[in-house]
DSSP file (Angstrom, degrees, kcal/mol; ACC not computed):
  #  RESIDUE AA STRUCTURE BP1 BP2  ACC     N-H-->O    O-->H-N    N-H-->O    O-->H-N    TCO  KAPPA ALPHA  PHI   PSI    X-CA   Y-CA   Z-CA
    1    1 A M              0   0    0      0, 0.0     2,-0.1     0, 0.0    74,-0.0   0.000 360.0 360.0 360.0 135.8   29.4   18.0   56.5
    2    2 A N     >  -     0   0    0      1,-0.1     4,-2.3     4,-0.0     5,-0.2  -0.334 360.0-104.5 -83.2 169.8   31.6   15.5   58.4
    3    3 A K  H  > S+     0   0    0      1,-0.2     4,-2.7     2,-0.2     5,-0.2   0.864 116.4  54.9 -62.1 -39.0   31.9   11.8   57.5
    4    4 A L  H  > S+     0   0    0      2,-0.2     4,-2.2     1,-0.2    -1,-0.2   0.940 111.7  42.1 -64.1 -47.6   29.8   10.6   60.4
    5    5 A R  H  > S+     0   0    0      2,-0.2     4,-2.4     1,-0.2    -1,-0.2   0.894 114.4  52.6 -66.8 -38.1   26.8   12.8   59.6
    6    6 A R  H  X S+     0   0    0     -4,-2.3     4,-2.3     1,-0.2    -2,-0.2   0.920 109.7  49.0 -61.6 -43.1   27.2   11.9   55.9
    7    7 A K  H  X S+     0   0    0     -4,-2.7     4,-2.4     2,-0.2    -2,-0.2   0.899 109.9  51.4 -63.8 -41.3   27.2    8.2   56.7
    8    8 A K  H  X S+     0   0    0     -4,-2.2     4,-2.4     2,-0.2    -1,-0.2   0.916 110.7  48.5 -62.2 -42.8   24.1    8.6   58.9
    9    9 A L  H  X S+     0   0    0     -4,-2.4     4,-2.6     1,-0.2    -2,-0.2   0.899 110.5  51.1 -63.9 -40.2   22.3   10.3   56.1
   10   10 A E  H  X S+     0   0    0     -4,-2.3     4,-2.2     2,-0.2    -2,-0.2   0.894 110.2  49.9 -64.0 -39.2   23.3    7.6   53.6
   11   11 A D  H  X S+     0   0    0     -4,-2.4     4,-2.2     2,-0.2    -2,-0.2   0.917 111.4  48.3 -64.5 -43.5   22.0    5.0   56.0
   12   12 A I  H  X S+     0   0    0     -4,-2.4     4,-2.7     1,-0.2    -2,-0.2   0.915 110.7  52.0 -61.9 -43.0   18.7    6.8   56.3
   13   13 A S  H  X S+     0   0    0     -4,-2.6     4,-2.4     1,-0.2    -2,-0.2   0.901 109.0  49.9 -60.7 -41.9   18.5    7.1   52.6
   14   14 A A  H  X S+     0   0    0     -4,-2.2     4,-2.0     2,-0.2    -1,-0.2   0.906 111.6  48.2 -64.5 -41.7   19.1    3.4   52.1
   15   15 A K  H  X S+     0   0    0     -4,-2.2     4,-2.4     2,-0.2    -2,-0.2   0.909 111.5  50.1 -65.4 -41.8   16.4    2.5   54.6
   16   16 A L  H  X S+     0   0    0     -4,-2.7     4,-2.6     1,-0.2    -2,-0.2   0.905 108.9  52.2 -62.6 -40.4   14.0    4.9   53.0
   17   17 A S  H  X S+     0   0    0     -4,-2.4     4,-2.1     2,-0.2    -1,-0.2   0.891 108.9  50.5 -62.9 -38.9   14.7    3.4   49.6
   18   18 A E  H  X S+     0   0    0     -4,-2.0     4,-2.0     2,-0.2    -2,-0.2   0.920 111.5  47.7 -64.5 -43.8   14.0   -0.1   51.0
   19   19 A L  H  X S+     0   0    0     -4,-2.4     4,-2.6     1,-0.2    -2,-0.2   0.878 108.5  55.6 -63.8 -37.5   10.7    1.1   52.4
   20   20 A Q  H  X S+     0   0    0     -4,-2.6     4,-2.5     1,-0.2    -1,-0.2   0.914 107.4  49.0 -61.2 -43.1    9.9    2.7   49.1
   21   21 A E  H  X S+     0   0    0     -4,-2.1     4,-2.0     2,-0.2    -1,-0.2   0.896 110.7  50.6 -62.9 -40.7   10.4   -0.6   47.4
   22   22 A M  H  X S+     0   0    0     -4,-2.0     4,-2.1     2,-0.2    -2,-0.2   0.921 112.0  46.8 -63.9 -44.0    8.1   -2.3   49.9
   23   23 A L  H  X S+     0   0    0     -4,-2.6     4,-2.6     1,-0.2    -2,-0.2   0.902 109.6  53.8 -64.1 -41.0    5.4    0.3   49.4
   24   24 A A  H  X S+     0   0    0     -4,-2.5     4,-2.2     1,-0.2    -1,-0.2   0.885 108.4  50.8 -61.6 -38.1    5.7    0.0   45.6
   25   25 A S  H  X S+     0   0    0     -4,-2.0     4,-2.1     2,-0.2    -1,-0.2   0.918 110.9  47.6 -65.2 -43.4    5.2   -3.7   45.9
   26   26 A L  H  X S+     0   0    0     -4,-2.1     4,-2.5     2,-0.2    -2,-0.2   0.876 109.3  54.7 -64.3 -36.8    2.1   -3.3   48.0
   27   27 A Q  H  X S+     0   0    0     -4,-2.6     4,-2.6     2,-0.2    -2,-0.2   0.925 107.5  49.5 -61.8 -44.3    0.8   -0.7   45.6
   28   28 A E  H  X S+     0   0    0     -4,-2.2     4,-2.5     1,-0.2    -2,-0.2   0.909 110.7  50.5 -60.9 -42.3    1.2   -3.2   42.7
   29   29 A D  H  X S+     0   0    0     -4,-2.1     4,-2.4     2,-0.2    -2,-0.2   0.920 112.2  46.3 -61.4 -44.2   -0.7   -5.8   44.8
   30   30 A E  H  X S+     0   0    0     -4,-2.5     4,-2.7     2,-0.2    -2,-0.2   0.875 111.5  51.8 -68.7 -36.9   -3.5   -3.4   45.5
   31   31 A E  H  X S+     0   0    0     -4,-2.6     4,-3.1     2,-0.2    -1,-0.2   0.914 110.4  48.9 -63.3 -41.8   -3.7   -2.3   41.9
   32   32 A E  H  X S+     0   0    0     -4,-2.5     4,-1.6     2,-0.2    -2,-0.2   0.919 111.3  49.8 -63.5 -43.2   -3.9   -6.0   40.8
   33   33 A Y  H  < S+     0   0    0     -4,-2.4     3,-0.2     2,-0.2    -2,-0.2   0.943 115.2  43.8 -58.8 -48.7   -6.7   -6.6   43.4
   34   34 A R  H >< S+     0   0    0     -4,-2.7     3,-1.3     1,-0.2    -2,-0.2   0.923 113.9  49.4 -62.9 -46.0   -8.6   -3.5   42.1
   35   35 A D  H 3< S+     0   0    0     -4,-3.1    -1,-0.2     1,-0.3    -2,-0.2   0.725 109.2  52.9 -70.2 -21.3   -8.1   -4.3   38.5
   36   36 A N  T 3< S+     0   0    0     -4,-1.6    -1,-0.3    -3,-0.2    -2,-0.2   0.299  79.0 121.2 -98.3   9.6   -9.2   -7.9   38.9
   37   37 A M  S <  S-     0   0    0     -3,-1.3     5,-0.1    -4,-0.2    -3,-0.0  -0.477  75.3 -99.5 -68.8 142.5  -12.5   -7.1   40.5
   38   38 A P    >>  -     0   0    0      0, 0.0     3,-2.0     0, 0.0     4,-1.0  -0.271  32.8-112.2 -59.1 150.6  -15.5   -8.4   38.6
   39   39 A E  G >4 S+     0   0    0      1,-0.3     3,-0.5     2,-0.2    -2,-0.1   0.833 115.5  61.5 -56.0 -35.3  -17.2   -5.8   36.5
   40   40 A N  G 34 S+     0   0    0      1,-0.2    -1,-0.3     3,-0.1    -3,-0.0   0.696 106.8  46.3 -69.1 -16.1  -20.3   -5.8   38.7
   41   41 A L  G X4 S+     0   0    0     -3,-2.0     3,-2.1     3,-0.1     6,-0.6   0.621  86.4 105.5 -97.1 -16.0  -18.2   -4.6   41.7
   42   42 A Q  T << S+     0   0    0     -4,-1.0     3,-0.1    -3,-0.5    -7,-0.0  -0.453  85.2  25.2 -67.1 134.7  -16.3   -1.9   39.8
   43   43 A G  T 3  S+     0   0    0      1,-0.3    -1,-0.3    -2,-0.2    -2,-0.1   0.273 103.3 113.5  91.8 -10.2  -17.7    1.5   40.8
   44   44 A G  S <> S-     0   0    0     -3,-2.1     4,-2.5     1,-0.1    -1,-0.3  -0.196  86.7 -90.5 -85.0-178.3  -18.8    0.0   44.2
   45   45 A E  H  > S+     0   0    0      1,-0.2     4,-2.5     2,-0.2     5,-0.2   0.891 124.1  51.1 -62.4 -43.6  -17.5    0.8   47.6
   46   46 A R  H  > S+     0   0    0      2,-0.2     4,-2.3     1,-0.2    -1,-0.2   0.914 112.0  47.6 -61.5 -42.7  -14.8   -1.9   47.6
   47   47 A Y  H  > S+     0   0    0     -6,-0.6     4,-2.8     2,-0.2    -2,-0.2   0.928 111.7  49.8 -64.1 -45.1  -13.5   -0.7   44.3
   48   48 A E  H  X S+     0   0    0     -4,-2.5     4,-2.5     1,-0.2    -2,-0.2   0.893 110.9  49.7 -62.5 -40.2  -13.4    2.9   45.4
   49   49 A K  H  X S+     0   0    0     -4,-2.5     4,-2.3     2,-0.2    -1,-0.2   0.911 112.5  47.1 -64.7 -42.2  -11.6    2.0   48.7
   50   50 A A  H  X S+     0   0    0     -4,-2.3     4,-2.3     2,-0.2    -2,-0.2   0.905 112.8  49.4 -65.1 -41.3   -9.0    0.0   46.7
   51   51 A D  H  X S+     0   0    0     -4,-2.8     4,-2.1     2,-0.2    -2,-0.2   0.901 111.3  49.1 -64.5 -41.4   -8.6    2.8   44.2
   52   52 A S  H  X S+     0   0    0     -4,-2.5     4,-2.4     2,-0.2    -1,-0.2   0.889 109.9  51.6 -64.6 -40.1   -8.2    5.3   47.1
   53   53 A A  H  X S+     0   0    0     -4,-2.3     4,-2.8     2,-0.2     5,-0.3   0.908 108.0  52.1 -63.5 -42.2   -5.6    3.1   48.7
   54   54 A V  H  X S+     0   0    0     -4,-2.3     4,-2.4     1,-0.2    -2,-0.2   0.931 111.2  47.3 -59.4 -46.0   -3.6    2.8   45.4
   55   55 A D  H  X S+     0   0    0     -4,-2.1     4,-2.1     2,-0.2    -2,-0.2   0.913 112.9  48.2 -62.4 -43.7   -3.6    6.6   45.2
   56   56 A A  H  X S+     0   0    0     -4,-2.4     4,-2.1     2,-0.2    -2,-0.2   0.913 112.9  47.0 -65.5 -43.2   -2.5    7.1   48.8
   57   57 A I  H  X S+     0   0    0     -4,-2.8     4,-2.7     1,-0.2    -1,-0.2   0.902 109.8  54.4 -65.8 -39.9    0.3    4.5   48.5
   58   58 A E  H  X S+     0   0    0     -4,-2.4     4,-2.2    -5,-0.3    -1,-0.2   0.902 108.4  49.5 -59.5 -41.3    1.4    6.1   45.3
   59   59 A S  H  X S+     0   0    0     -4,-2.1     4,-2.4     2,-0.2    -1,-0.2   0.893 110.1  50.8 -64.1 -40.3    1.7    9.4   47.0
   60   60 A A  H  X S+     0   0    0     -4,-2.1     4,-2.4     2,-0.2    -2,-0.2   0.919 109.8  49.7 -63.5 -43.8    3.7    7.9   49.9
   61   61 A V  H  X S+     0   0    0     -4,-2.7     4,-2.2     1,-0.2    -2,-0.2   0.922 112.3  48.2 -60.1 -44.6    6.1    6.3   47.4
   62   62 A S  H  X S+     0   0    0     -4,-2.2     4,-2.1     1,-0.2    -1,-0.2   0.889 110.3  51.4 -64.0 -40.9    6.5    9.6   45.7
   63   63 A S  H  X S+     0   0    0     -4,-2.4     4,-2.3     2,-0.2    -1,-0.2   0.894 110.0  49.0 -64.6 -40.8    7.1   11.4   49.0
   64   64 A I  H  X S+     0   0    0     -4,-2.4     4,-2.6     2,-0.2    -2,-0.2   0.913 109.3  52.7 -64.9 -41.7    9.8    8.9   50.0
   65   65 A E  H  X S+     0   0    0     -4,-2.2     4,-2.0     1,-0.2    -2,-0.2   0.908 109.6  49.3 -59.7 -41.5   11.4    9.3   46.6
   66   66 A E  H  X S+     0   0    0     -4,-2.1     4,-2.3     2,-0.2    -1,-0.2   0.905 109.6  51.4 -64.4 -41.6   11.5   13.1   47.2
   67   67 A A  H  X S+     0   0    0     -4,-2.3     4,-2.4     1,-0.2    -2,-0.2   0.908 108.6  51.1 -61.9 -42.2   13.0   12.7   50.6
   68   68 A V  H  X S+     0   0    0     -4,-2.6     4,-2.4     1,-0.2    -1,-0.2   0.899 109.1  51.8 -62.0 -40.4   15.7   10.5   49.2
   69   69 A D  H  X S+     0   0    0     -4,-2.0     4,-2.1     2,-0.2    -2,-0.2   0.914 109.3  49.5 -62.3 -43.2   16.5   13.1   46.6
   70   70 A Y  H  X S+     0   0    0     -4,-2.3     4,-2.1     1,-0.2    -2,-0.2   0.907 110.6  49.9 -62.4 -41.8   16.7   15.8   49.3
   71   71 A I  H  X S+     0   0    0     -4,-2.4     4,-2.1     2,-0.2    -2,-0.2   0.914 108.1  53.2 -63.6 -42.0   19.1   13.6   51.4
   72   72 A S  H  X S+     0   0    0     -4,-2.4     4,-1.4     1,-0.2    -1,-0.2   0.901 108.8  50.4 -59.0 -40.9   21.2   13.0   48.3
   73   73 A T  H  < S+     0   0    0     -4,-2.1    -1,-0.2     1,-0.2    -2,-0.2   0.901 109.8  50.2 -63.6 -40.9   21.5   16.8   47.8
   74   74 A A  H  < S+     0   0    0     -4,-2.1    -1,-0.2     1,-0.2    -2,-0.2   0.849 108.9  52.0 -66.0 -34.2   22.5   17.2   51.4
   75   75 A V  H  <        0   0    0     -4,-2.1    -1,-0.2     1,-0.2    -2,-0.2   0.784 360.0 360.0 -74.8 -27.3   25.2   14.6   51.2
   76   76 A E     <        0   0    0     -4,-1.4    -1,-0.2    -5,-0.2    -2,-0.1   0.508 360.0 360.0 -60.7 360.0   26.8   16.2   48.1
């Protein structure tokens, strides 16, 4: 791999890492929202939606992490 393509991959990896951090922060916010719901709302529709959002964001964070790992392998 030449330097130009390697540099482009490194730039993409850095951007993905930044997005991963942003998503992780949103995940924490949504977890806090879900965890601080009053007991009478837990198990309800709002709680289930928040829980589902946490799971989906967690999957996105994990997928981005995997993509960054693949890019690192390609750059080596």
